[in-house]
mmCIF file of the N, C-alpha and C atoms, coordinates in Angstrom:
data_MODEL
# 
_entry.id   MODEL 
# 
loop_
_atom_site.group_PDB 
_atom_site.id 
_atom_site.type_symbol 
_atom_site.label_atom_id 
_atom_site.label_alt_id 
_atom_site.label_comp_id 
_atom_site.label_asym_id 
_atom_site.label_entity_id 
_atom_site.label_seq_id 
_atom_site.pdbx_PDB_ins_code 
_atom_site.Cartn_x 
_atom_site.Cartn_y 
_atom_site.Cartn_z 
_atom_site.occupancy 
_atom_site.B_iso_or_equiv 
_atom_site.pdbx_formal_charge 
_atom_site.auth_seq_id 
_atom_site.auth_comp_id 
_atom_site.auth_asym_id 
_atom_site.auth_atom_id 
_atom_site.pdbx_PDB_model_num 
ATOM 1   N N  . MET A 1 1  ? 1.365  119.547 -43.237 1.00 0.00 ? 1  MET A N  1 
ATOM 2   C CA . MET A 1 1  ? 1.654  118.194 -42.811 1.00 0.00 ? 1  MET A CA 1 
ATOM 3   C C  . MET A 1 1  ? 3.145  118.095 -42.430 1.00 0.00 ? 1  MET A C  1 
ATOM 4   N N  . VAL A 1 2  ? 3.399  117.419 -41.330 1.00 0.00 ? 2  VAL A N  1 
ATOM 5   C CA . VAL A 1 2  ? 4.777  117.243 -40.865 1.00 0.00 ? 2  VAL A CA 1 
ATOM 6   C C  . VAL A 1 2  ? 5.441  116.171 -41.726 1.00 0.00 ? 2  VAL A C  1 
ATOM 7   N N  . PRO A 1 3  ? 6.591  116.477 -42.309 1.00 0.00 ? 3  PRO A N  1 
ATOM 8   C CA . PRO A 1 3  ? 7.263  115.484 -43.151 1.00 0.00 ? 3  PRO A CA 1 
ATOM 9   C C  . PRO A 1 3  ? 7.865  114.347 -42.330 1.00 0.00 ? 3  PRO A C  1 
ATOM 10  N N  . LYS A 1 4  ? 8.144  113.248 -43.000 1.00 0.00 ? 4  LYS A N  1 
ATOM 11  C CA . LYS A 1 4  ? 8.871  112.122 -42.387 1.00 0.00 ? 4  LYS A CA 1 
ATOM 12  C C  . LYS A 1 4  ? 10.357 112.417 -42.530 1.00 0.00 ? 4  LYS A C  1 
ATOM 13  N N  . PHE A 1 5  ? 11.111 112.106 -41.507 1.00 0.00 ? 5  PHE A N  1 
ATOM 14  C CA . PHE A 1 5  ? 12.539 112.410 -41.517 1.00 0.00 ? 5  PHE A CA 1 
ATOM 15  C C  . PHE A 1 5  ? 13.362 111.133 -41.567 1.00 0.00 ? 5  PHE A C  1 
ATOM 16  N N  . LYS A 1 6  ? 14.474 111.187 -42.288 1.00 0.00 ? 6  LYS A N  1 
ATOM 17  C CA . LYS A 1 6  ? 15.353 110.027 -42.401 1.00 0.00 ? 6  LYS A CA 1 
ATOM 18  C C  . LYS A 1 6  ? 16.292 109.898 -41.219 1.00 0.00 ? 6  LYS A C  1 
ATOM 19  N N  . SER A 1 7  ? 16.459 110.985 -40.477 1.00 0.00 ? 7  SER A N  1 
ATOM 20  C CA . SER A 1 7  ? 17.339 110.928 -39.310 1.00 0.00 ? 7  SER A CA 1 
ATOM 21  C C  . SER A 1 7  ? 16.913 111.984 -38.296 1.00 0.00 ? 7  SER A C  1 
ATOM 22  N N  . GLU A 1 8  ? 17.350 111.785 -37.073 1.00 0.00 ? 8  GLU A N  1 
ATOM 23  C CA . GLU A 1 8  ? 17.052 112.753 -36.022 1.00 0.00 ? 8  GLU A CA 1 
ATOM 24  C C  . GLU A 1 8  ? 17.745 114.087 -36.317 1.00 0.00 ? 8  GLU A C  1 
ATOM 25  N N  . ASP A 1 9  ? 18.926 114.036 -36.918 1.00 0.00 ? 9  ASP A N  1 
ATOM 26  C CA . ASP A 1 9  ? 19.636 115.268 -37.276 1.00 0.00 ? 9  ASP A CA 1 
ATOM 27  C C  . ASP A 1 9  ? 18.835 116.098 -38.268 1.00 0.00 ? 9  ASP A C  1 
ATOM 28  N N  . ARG A 1 10 ? 18.250 115.440 -39.271 1.00 0.00 ? 10 ARG A N  1 
ATOM 29  C CA . ARG A 1 10 ? 17.441 116.172 -40.256 1.00 0.00 ? 10 ARG A CA 1 
ATOM 30  C C  . ARG A 1 10 ? 16.193 116.765 -39.607 1.00 0.00 ? 10 ARG A C  1 
ATOM 31  N N  . GLU A 1 11 ? 15.594 116.006 -38.694 1.00 0.00 ? 11 GLU A N  1 
ATOM 32  C CA . GLU A 1 11 ? 14.423 116.520 -37.991 1.00 0.00 ? 11 GLU A CA 1 
ATOM 33  C C  . GLU A 1 11 ? 14.796 117.734 -37.138 1.00 0.00 ? 11 GLU A C  1 
ATOM 34  N N  . ARG A 1 12 ? 15.915 117.648 -36.445 1.00 0.00 ? 12 ARG A N  1 
ATOM 35  C CA . ARG A 1 12 ? 16.392 118.761 -35.620 1.00 0.00 ? 12 ARG A CA 1 
ATOM 36  C C  . ARG A 1 12 ? 16.633 119.999 -36.485 1.00 0.00 ? 12 ARG A C  1 
ATOM 37  N N  . ASP A 1 13 ? 17.274 119.819 -37.630 1.00 0.00 ? 13 ASP A N  1 
ATOM 38  C CA . ASP A 1 13 ? 17.521 120.947 -38.538 1.00 0.00 ? 13 ASP A CA 1 
ATOM 39  C C  . ASP A 1 13 ? 16.208 121.562 -39.017 1.00 0.00 ? 13 ASP A C  1 
ATOM 40  N N  . PHE A 1 14 ? 15.260 120.705 -39.341 1.00 0.00 ? 14 PHE A N  1 
ATOM 41  C CA . PHE A 1 14 ? 13.955 121.165 -39.825 1.00 0.00 ? 14 PHE A CA 1 
ATOM 42  C C  . PHE A 1 14 ? 13.279 122.058 -38.793 1.00 0.00 ? 14 PHE A C  1 
ATOM 43  N N  . TRP A 1 15 ? 13.192 121.569 -37.545 1.00 0.00 ? 15 TRP A N  1 
ATOM 44  C CA . TRP A 1 15 ? 12.467 122.309 -36.508 1.00 0.00 ? 15 TRP A CA 1 
ATOM 45  C C  . TRP A 1 15 ? 13.248 123.503 -35.974 1.00 0.00 ? 15 TRP A C  1 
ATOM 46  N N  . SER A 1 16 ? 14.546 123.558 -36.213 1.00 0.00 ? 16 SER A N  1 
ATOM 47  C CA . SER A 1 16 ? 15.342 124.660 -35.674 1.00 0.00 ? 16 SER A CA 1 
ATOM 48  C C  . SER A 1 16 ? 14.972 126.009 -36.288 1.00 0.00 ? 16 SER A C  1 
ATOM 49  N N  . ASN A 1 17 ? 14.349 126.008 -37.472 1.00 0.00 ? 17 ASN A N  1 
ATOM 50  C CA . ASN A 1 17 ? 13.992 127.282 -38.094 1.00 0.00 ? 17 ASN A CA 1 
ATOM 51  C C  . ASN A 1 17 ? 12.534 127.338 -38.540 1.00 0.00 ? 17 ASN A C  1 
ATOM 52  N N  . ARG A 1 18 ? 11.682 126.557 -37.864 1.00 0.00 ? 18 ARG A N  1 
ATOM 53  C CA . ARG A 1 18 ? 10.258 126.568 -38.167 1.00 0.00 ? 18 ARG A CA 1 
ATOM 54  C C  . ARG A 1 18 ? 9.450  126.625 -36.877 1.00 0.00 ? 18 ARG A C  1 
ATOM 55  N N  . ASP A 1 19 ? 8.232  127.113 -36.988 1.00 0.00 ? 19 ASP A N  1 
ATOM 56  C CA . ASP A 1 19 ? 7.317  127.180 -35.856 1.00 0.00 ? 19 ASP A CA 1 
ATOM 57  C C  . ASP A 1 19 ? 6.350  125.996 -35.966 1.00 0.00 ? 19 ASP A C  1 
ATOM 58  N N  . SER A 1 20 ? 6.288  125.191 -34.920 1.00 0.00 ? 20 SER A N  1 
ATOM 59  C CA . SER A 1 20 ? 5.444  123.990 -34.968 1.00 0.00 ? 20 SER A CA 1 
ATOM 60  C C  . SER A 1 20 ? 3.965  124.332 -35.134 1.00 0.00 ? 20 SER A C  1 
ATOM 61  N N  . SER A 1 21 ? 3.558  125.545 -34.755 1.00 0.00 ? 21 SER A N  1 
ATOM 62  C CA . SER A 1 21 ? 2.143  125.910 -34.893 1.00 0.00 ? 21 SER A CA 1 
ATOM 63  C C  . SER A 1 21 ? 1.719  125.998 -36.359 1.00 0.00 ? 21 SER A C  1 
ATOM 64  N N  . ASP A 1 22 ? 2.688  126.099 -37.266 1.00 0.00 ? 22 ASP A N  1 
ATOM 65  C CA . ASP A 1 22 ? 2.369  126.083 -38.697 1.00 0.00 ? 22 ASP A CA 1 
ATOM 66  C C  . ASP A 1 22 ? 2.057  124.672 -39.191 1.00 0.00 ? 22 ASP A C  1 
ATOM 67  N N  . TYR A 1 23 ? 2.371  123.658 -38.404 1.00 0.00 ? 23 TYR A N  1 
ATOM 68  C CA . TYR A 1 23 ? 2.231  122.272 -38.843 1.00 0.00 ? 23 TYR A CA 1 
ATOM 69  C C  . TYR A 1 23 ? 1.291  121.440 -37.967 1.00 0.00 ? 23 TYR A C  1 
ATOM 70  N N  . ILE A 1 24 ? 1.078  121.874 -36.740 1.00 0.00 ? 24 ILE A N  1 
ATOM 71  C CA . ILE A 1 24 ? 0.325  121.060 -35.791 1.00 0.00 ? 24 ILE A CA 1 
ATOM 72  C C  . ILE A 1 24 ? -0.879 121.839 -35.289 1.00 0.00 ? 24 ILE A C  1 
ATOM 73  N N  . ASP A 1 25 ? -2.058 121.221 -35.362 1.00 0.00 ? 25 ASP A N  1 
ATOM 74  C CA . ASP A 1 25 ? -3.284 121.831 -34.846 1.00 0.00 ? 25 ASP A CA 1 
ATOM 75  C C  . ASP A 1 25 ? -3.422 121.437 -33.382 1.00 0.00 ? 25 ASP A C  1 
ATOM 76  N N  . ARG A 1 26 ? -3.047 122.330 -32.497 1.00 0.00 ? 26 ARG A N  1 
ATOM 77  C CA . ARG A 1 26 ? -3.080 122.029 -31.063 1.00 0.00 ? 26 ARG A CA 1 
ATOM 78  C C  . ARG A 1 26 ? -4.498 121.846 -30.547 1.00 0.00 ? 26 ARG A C  1 
ATOM 79  N N  . GLY A 1 27 ? -5.495 122.302 -31.287 1.00 0.00 ? 27 GLY A N  1 
ATOM 80  C CA . GLY A 1 27 ? -6.891 122.106 -30.901 1.00 0.00 ? 27 GLY A CA 1 
ATOM 81  C C  . GLY A 1 27 ? -7.304 120.640 -30.963 1.00 0.00 ? 27 GLY A C  1 
ATOM 82  N N  . LYS A 1 28 ? -6.557 119.845 -31.724 1.00 0.00 ? 28 LYS A N  1 
ATOM 83  C CA . LYS A 1 28 ? -6.854 118.413 -31.838 1.00 0.00 ? 28 LYS A CA 1 
ATOM 84  C C  . LYS A 1 28 ? -5.971 117.569 -30.924 1.00 0.00 ? 28 LYS A C  1 
ATOM 85  N N  . ALA A 1 29 ? -5.206 118.226 -30.087 1.00 0.00 ? 29 ALA A N  1 
ATOM 86  C CA . ALA A 1 29 ? -4.288 117.504 -29.200 1.00 0.00 ? 29 ALA A CA 1 
ATOM 87  C C  . ALA A 1 29 ? -5.058 116.664 -28.190 1.00 0.00 ? 29 ALA A C  1 
ATOM 88  N N  . LYS A 1 30 ? -4.487 115.519 -27.852 1.00 0.00 ? 30 LYS A N  1 
ATOM 89  C CA . LYS A 1 30 ? -5.076 114.625 -26.857 1.00 0.00 ? 30 LYS A CA 1 
ATOM 90  C C  . LYS A 1 30 ? -4.066 114.418 -25.739 1.00 0.00 ? 30 LYS A C  1 
ATOM 91  N N  . LEU A 1 31 ? -4.578 114.271 -24.526 1.00 0.00 ? 31 LEU A N  1 
ATOM 92  C CA . LEU A 1 31 ? -3.726 114.019 -23.380 1.00 0.00 ? 31 LEU A CA 1 
ATOM 93  C C  . LEU A 1 31 ? -3.109 112.634 -23.517 1.00 0.00 ? 31 LEU A C  1 
ATOM 94  N N  . SER A 1 32 ? -1.800 112.546 -23.294 1.00 0.00 ? 32 SER A N  1 
ATOM 95  C CA . SER A 1 32 ? -1.094 111.275 -23.390 1.00 0.00 ? 32 SER A CA 1 
ATOM 96  C C  . SER A 1 32 ? -0.279 111.044 -22.132 1.00 0.00 ? 32 SER A C  1 
ATOM 97  N N  . THR A 1 33 ? -0.078 109.798 -21.827 1.00 0.00 ? 33 THR A N  1 
ATOM 98  C CA . THR A 1 33 ? 0.819  109.437 -20.736 1.00 0.00 ? 33 THR A CA 1 
ATOM 99  C C  . THR A 1 33 ? 1.871  108.491 -21.286 1.00 0.00 ? 33 THR A C  1 
ATOM 100 N N  . PHE A 1 34 ? 3.019  108.498 -20.652 1.00 0.00 ? 34 PHE A N  1 
ATOM 101 C CA . PHE A 1 34 ? 4.129  107.662 -21.075 1.00 0.00 ? 34 PHE A CA 1 
ATOM 102 C C  . PHE A 1 34 ? 4.644  106.899 -19.856 1.00 0.00 ? 34 PHE A C  1 
ATOM 103 N N  . PRO A 1 35 ? 3.947  105.838 -19.458 1.00 0.00 ? 35 PRO A N  1 
ATOM 104 C CA . PRO A 1 35 ? 4.290  105.149 -18.220 1.00 0.00 ? 35 PRO A CA 1 
ATOM 105 C C  . PRO A 1 35 ? 5.663  104.485 -18.234 1.00 0.00 ? 35 PRO A C  1 
ATOM 106 N N  . ASP A 1 36 ? 6.155  104.118 -19.385 1.00 0.00 ? 36 ASP A N  1 
ATOM 107 C CA . ASP A 1 36 ? 7.451  103.429 -19.458 1.00 0.00 ? 36 ASP A CA 1 
ATOM 108 C C  . ASP A 1 36 ? 8.621  104.372 -19.712 1.00 0.00 ? 36 ASP A C  1 
ATOM 109 N N  . LEU A 1 37 ? 8.343  105.679 -19.782 1.00 0.00 ? 37 LEU A N  1 
ATOM 110 C CA . LEU A 1 37 ? 9.393  106.643 -20.036 1.00 0.00 ? 37 LEU A CA 1 
ATOM 111 C C  . LEU A 1 37 ? 10.270 106.771 -18.801 1.00 0.00 ? 37 LEU A C  1 
ATOM 112 N N  . LYS A 1 38 ? 11.540 106.596 -18.992 1.00 0.00 ? 38 LYS A N  1 
ATOM 113 C CA . LYS A 1 38 ? 12.486 106.686 -17.888 1.00 0.00 ? 38 LYS A CA 1 
ATOM 114 C C  . LYS A 1 38 ? 13.153 108.058 -17.933 1.00 0.00 ? 38 LYS A C  1 
ATOM 115 N N  . PRO A 1 39 ? 12.906 108.887 -16.910 1.00 0.00 ? 39 PRO A N  1 
ATOM 116 C CA . PRO A 1 39 ? 13.511 110.217 -16.933 1.00 0.00 ? 39 PRO A CA 1 
ATOM 117 C C  . PRO A 1 39 ? 15.028 110.137 -16.830 1.00 0.00 ? 39 PRO A C  1 
ATOM 118 N N  . SER A 1 40 ? 15.674 111.029 -17.506 1.00 0.00 ? 40 SER A N  1 
ATOM 119 C CA . SER A 1 40 ? 17.132 111.082 -17.434 1.00 0.00 ? 40 SER A CA 1 
ATOM 120 C C  . SER A 1 40 ? 17.534 112.422 -16.835 1.00 0.00 ? 40 SER A C  1 
ATOM 121 N N  . THR A 1 41 ? 18.637 112.434 -16.170 1.00 0.00 ? 41 THR A N  1 
ATOM 122 C CA . THR A 1 41 ? 19.132 113.673 -15.588 1.00 0.00 ? 41 THR A CA 1 
ATOM 123 C C  . THR A 1 41 ? 20.583 113.856 -15.998 1.00 0.00 ? 41 THR A C  1 
ATOM 124 N N  . LYS A 1 42 ? 20.967 115.092 -16.024 1.00 0.00 ? 42 LYS A N  1 
ATOM 125 C CA . LYS A 1 42 ? 22.347 115.420 -16.330 1.00 0.00 ? 42 LYS A CA 1 
ATOM 126 C C  . LYS A 1 42 ? 22.718 116.612 -15.471 1.00 0.00 ? 42 LYS A C  1 
ATOM 127 N N  . THR A 1 43 ? 23.815 116.521 -14.790 1.00 0.00 ? 43 THR A N  1 
ATOM 128 C CA . THR A 1 43 ? 24.277 117.598 -13.944 1.00 0.00 ? 43 THR A CA 1 
ATOM 129 C C  . THR A 1 43 ? 24.896 118.693 -14.797 1.00 0.00 ? 43 THR A C  1 
ATOM 130 N N  . ILE A 1 44 ? 24.463 119.925 -14.536 1.00 0.00 ? 44 ILE A N  1 
ATOM 131 C CA . ILE A 1 44 ? 25.026 121.069 -15.242 1.00 0.00 ? 44 ILE A CA 1 
ATOM 132 C C  . ILE A 1 44 ? 25.380 122.141 -14.214 1.00 0.00 ? 44 ILE A C  1 
ATOM 133 N N  . CYS A 1 45 ? 26.182 123.068 -14.608 1.00 0.00 ? 45 CYS A N  1 
ATOM 134 C CA . CYS A 1 45 ? 26.552 124.193 -13.755 1.00 0.00 ? 45 CYS A CA 1 
ATOM 135 C C  . CYS A 1 45 ? 26.114 125.467 -14.468 1.00 0.00 ? 45 CYS A C  1 
ATOM 136 N N  . VAL A 1 46 ? 25.324 126.273 -13.767 1.00 0.00 ? 46 VAL A N  1 
ATOM 137 C CA . VAL A 1 46 ? 24.841 127.531 -14.341 1.00 0.00 ? 46 VAL A CA 1 
ATOM 138 C C  . VAL A 1 46 ? 25.154 128.649 -13.359 1.00 0.00 ? 46 VAL A C  1 
ATOM 139 N N  . ARG A 1 47 ? 25.786 129.676 -13.822 1.00 0.00 ? 47 ARG A N  1 
ATOM 140 C CA . ARG A 1 47 ? 26.078 130.827 -12.964 1.00 0.00 ? 47 ARG A CA 1 
ATOM 141 C C  . ARG A 1 47 ? 24.989 131.877 -13.167 1.00 0.00 ? 47 ARG A C  1 
ATOM 142 N N  . LEU A 1 48 ? 24.370 132.280 -12.038 1.00 0.00 ? 48 LEU A N  1 
ATOM 143 C CA . LEU A 1 48 ? 23.306 133.273 -12.078 1.00 0.00 ? 48 LEU A CA 1 
ATOM 144 C C  . LEU A 1 48 ? 23.638 134.400 -11.107 1.00 0.00 ? 48 LEU A C  1 
ATOM 145 N N  . PRO A 1 49 ? 23.200 135.608 -11.423 1.00 0.00 ? 49 PRO A N  1 
ATOM 146 C CA . PRO A 1 49 ? 23.355 136.692 -10.453 1.00 0.00 ? 49 PRO A CA 1 
ATOM 147 C C  . PRO A 1 49 ? 22.571 136.341 -9.183  1.00 0.00 ? 49 PRO A C  1 
ATOM 148 N N  . GLU A 1 50 ? 23.087 136.735 -8.020  1.00 0.00 ? 50 GLU A N  1 
ATOM 149 C CA . GLU A 1 50 ? 22.418 136.407 -6.765  1.00 0.00 ? 50 GLU A CA 1 
ATOM 150 C C  . GLU A 1 50 ? 20.988 136.920 -6.731  1.00 0.00 ? 50 GLU A C  1 
ATOM 151 N N  . SER A 1 51 ? 20.740 138.081 -7.292  1.00 0.00 ? 51 SER A N  1 
ATOM 152 C CA . SER A 1 51 ? 19.383 138.635 -7.287  1.00 0.00 ? 51 SER A CA 1 
ATOM 153 C C  . SER A 1 51 ? 18.422 137.732 -8.057  1.00 0.00 ? 51 SER A C  1 
ATOM 154 N N  . MET A 1 52 ? 18.879 137.156 -9.168  1.00 0.00 ? 52 MET A N  1 
ATOM 155 C CA . MET A 1 52 ? 18.033 136.254 -9.939  1.00 0.00 ? 52 MET A CA 1 
ATOM 156 C C  . MET A 1 52 ? 17.801 134.958 -9.167  1.00 0.00 ? 52 MET A C  1 
ATOM 157 N N  . LEU A 1 53 ? 18.832 134.454 -8.535  1.00 0.00 ? 53 LEU A N  1 
ATOM 158 C CA . LEU A 1 53 ? 18.708 133.240 -7.740  1.00 0.00 ? 53 LEU A CA 1 
ATOM 159 C C  . LEU A 1 53 ? 17.721 133.444 -6.593  1.00 0.00 ? 53 LEU A C  1 
ATOM 160 N N  . ASP A 1 54 ? 17.806 134.590 -5.910  1.00 0.00 ? 54 ASP A N  1 
ATOM 161 C CA . ASP A 1 54 ? 16.866 134.904 -4.833  1.00 0.00 ? 54 ASP A CA 1 
ATOM 162 C C  . ASP A 1 54 ? 15.439 134.971 -5.367  1.00 0.00 ? 54 ASP A C  1 
ATOM 163 N N  . SER A 1 55 ? 15.279 135.586 -6.525  1.00 0.00 ? 55 SER A N  1 
ATOM 164 C CA . SER A 1 55 ? 13.957 135.700 -7.138  1.00 0.00 ? 55 SER A CA 1 
ATOM 165 C C  . SER A 1 55 ? 13.383 134.319 -7.475  1.00 0.00 ? 55 SER A C  1 
ATOM 166 N N  . LEU A 1 56 ? 14.234 133.440 -8.014  1.00 0.00 ? 56 LEU A N  1 
ATOM 167 C CA . LEU A 1 56 ? 13.798 132.083 -8.344  1.00 0.00 ? 56 LEU A CA 1 
ATOM 168 C C  . LEU A 1 56 ? 13.412 131.300 -7.092  1.00 0.00 ? 56 LEU A C  1 
ATOM 169 N N  . ARG A 1 57 ? 14.173 131.481 -6.022  1.00 0.00 ? 57 ARG A N  1 
ATOM 170 C CA . ARG A 1 57 ? 13.852 130.810 -4.755  1.00 0.00 ? 57 ARG A CA 1 
ATOM 171 C C  . ARG A 1 57 ? 12.502 131.280 -4.223  1.00 0.00 ? 57 ARG A C  1 
ATOM 172 N N  . MET A 1 58 ? 12.266 132.579 -4.259  1.00 0.00 ? 58 MET A N  1 
ATOM 173 C CA . MET A 1 58 ? 11.002 133.120 -3.765  1.00 0.00 ? 58 MET A CA 1 
ATOM 174 C C  . MET A 1 58 ? 9.833  132.625 -4.609  1.00 0.00 ? 58 MET A C  1 
ATOM 175 N N  . ARG A 1 59 ? 10.031 132.542 -5.906  1.00 0.00 ? 59 ARG A N  1 
ATOM 176 C CA . ARG A 1 59 ? 8.975  132.040 -6.794  1.00 0.00 ? 59 ARG A CA 1 
ATOM 177 C C  . ARG A 1 59 ? 8.658  130.584 -6.480  1.00 0.00 ? 59 ARG A C  1 
ATOM 178 N N  . GLN A 1 60 ? 9.693  129.786 -6.238  1.00 0.00 ? 60 GLN A N  1 
ATOM 179 C CA . GLN A 1 60 ? 9.502  128.376 -5.916  1.00 0.00 ? 60 GLN A CA 1 
ATOM 180 C C  . GLN A 1 60 ? 8.726  128.229 -4.610  1.00 0.00 ? 60 GLN A C  1 
ATOM 181 N N  . ILE A 1 61 ? 9.090  129.022 -3.607  1.00 0.00 ? 61 ILE A N  1 
ATOM 182 C CA . ILE A 1 61 ? 8.392  128.967 -2.324  1.00 0.00 ? 61 ILE A CA 1 
ATOM 183 C C  . ILE A 1 61 ? 6.921  129.332 -2.516  1.00 0.00 ? 61 ILE A C  1 
ATOM 184 N N  . LYS A 1 62 ? 6.660  130.367 -3.308  1.00 0.00 ? 62 LYS A N  1 
ATOM 185 C CA . LYS A 1 62 ? 5.283  130.795 -3.570  1.00 0.00 ? 62 LYS A CA 1 
ATOM 186 C C  . LYS A 1 62 ? 4.501  129.689 -4.279  1.00 0.00 ? 62 LYS A C  1 
ATOM 187 N N  . GLU A 1 63 ? 5.085  129.076 -5.306  1.00 0.00 ? 63 GLU A N  1 
ATOM 188 C CA . GLU A 1 63 ? 4.405  128.014 -6.044  1.00 0.00 ? 63 GLU A CA 1 
ATOM 189 C C  . GLU A 1 63 ? 4.165  126.793 -5.166  1.00 0.00 ? 63 GLU A C  1 
ATOM 190 N N  . MET A 1 64 ? 5.114  126.471 -4.302  1.00 0.00 ? 64 MET A N  1 
ATOM 191 C CA . MET A 1 64 ? 4.934  125.329 -3.412  1.00 0.00 ? 64 MET A CA 1 
ATOM 192 C C  . MET A 1 64 ? 3.774  125.578 -2.455  1.00 0.00 ? 64 MET A C  1 
ATOM 193 N N  . SER A 1 65 ? 3.647  126.805 -1.958  1.00 0.00 ? 65 SER A N  1 
ATOM 194 C CA . SER A 1 65 ? 2.567  127.100 -1.032  1.00 0.00 ? 65 SER A CA 1 
ATOM 195 C C  . SER A 1 65 ? 1.213  127.064 -1.736  1.00 0.00 ? 65 SER A C  1 
ATOM 196 N N  . LEU A 1 66 ? 1.174  127.410 -3.030  1.00 0.00 ? 66 LEU A N  1 
ATOM 197 C CA . LEU A 1 66 ? -0.080 127.348 -3.784  1.00 0.00 ? 66 LEU A CA 1 
ATOM 198 C C  . LEU A 1 66 ? -0.594 125.915 -3.898  1.00 0.00 ? 66 LEU A C  1 
ATOM 199 N N  . PHE A 1 67 ? 0.317  124.960 -3.909  1.00 0.00 ? 67 PHE A N  1 
ATOM 200 C CA . PHE A 1 67 ? -0.071 123.566 -4.051  1.00 0.00 ? 67 PHE A CA 1 
ATOM 201 C C  . PHE A 1 67 ? -0.051 122.823 -2.722  1.00 0.00 ? 67 PHE A C  1 
ATOM 202 N N  . GLY A 1 68 ? 0.044  123.569 -1.618  1.00 0.00 ? 68 GLY A N  1 
ATOM 203 C CA . GLY A 1 68 ? -0.053 122.978 -0.307  1.00 0.00 ? 68 GLY A CA 1 
ATOM 204 C C  . GLY A 1 68 ? 1.196  122.256 0.167   1.00 0.00 ? 68 GLY A C  1 
ATOM 205 N N  . HIS A 1 69 ? 2.325  122.545 -0.426  1.00 0.00 ? 69 HIS A N  1 
ATOM 206 C CA . HIS A 1 69 ? 3.582  121.913 -0.011  1.00 0.00 ? 69 HIS A CA 1 
ATOM 207 C C  . HIS A 1 69 ? 4.291  122.785 0.998   1.00 0.00 ? 69 HIS A C  1 
ATOM 208 N N  . GLN A 1 70 ? 5.024  122.167 1.877   1.00 0.00 ? 70 GLN A N  1 
ATOM 209 C CA . GLN A 1 70 ? 5.816  122.877 2.880   1.00 0.00 ? 70 GLN A CA 1 
ATOM 210 C C  . GLN A 1 70 ? 7.086  123.403 2.205   1.00 0.00 ? 70 GLN A C  1 
ATOM 211 N N  . ALA A 1 71 ? 7.348  124.686 2.364   1.00 0.00 ? 71 ALA A N  1 
ATOM 212 C CA . ALA A 1 71 ? 8.553  125.282 1.789   1.00 0.00 ? 71 ALA A CA 1 
ATOM 213 C C  . ALA A 1 71 ? 9.777  124.835 2.587   1.00 0.00 ? 71 ALA A C  1 
ATOM 214 N N  . PRO A 1 72 ? 10.912 124.591 1.919   1.00 0.00 ? 72 PRO A N  1 
ATOM 215 C CA . PRO A 1 72 ? 12.122 124.197 2.634   1.00 0.00 ? 72 PRO A CA 1 
ATOM 216 C C  . PRO A 1 72 ? 12.616 125.326 3.529   1.00 0.00 ? 72 PRO A C  1 
ATOM 217 N N  . VAL A 1 73 ? 13.232 124.960 4.616   1.00 0.00 ? 73 VAL A N  1 
ATOM 218 C CA . VAL A 1 73 ? 13.745 125.962 5.576   1.00 0.00 ? 73 VAL A CA 1 
ATOM 219 C C  . VAL A 1 73 ? 15.172 126.304 5.239   1.00 0.00 ? 73 VAL A C  1 
# 
């Protein structure tokens, strides 16, 4: 059973060294939607080797074509 936490910090500490599969039966999971959830974004800078960046671009193009989207030029 997942314990109740007094603060978000305590919850974060708890989950930082535990596997959720020990506490949650994913077989009983139900699909949920969150219509009022407002997505947030934060700009970050990540340095990647060019070869990895090229690989990620090719993967994105492949995935877009699988779903019928036009790949960017």
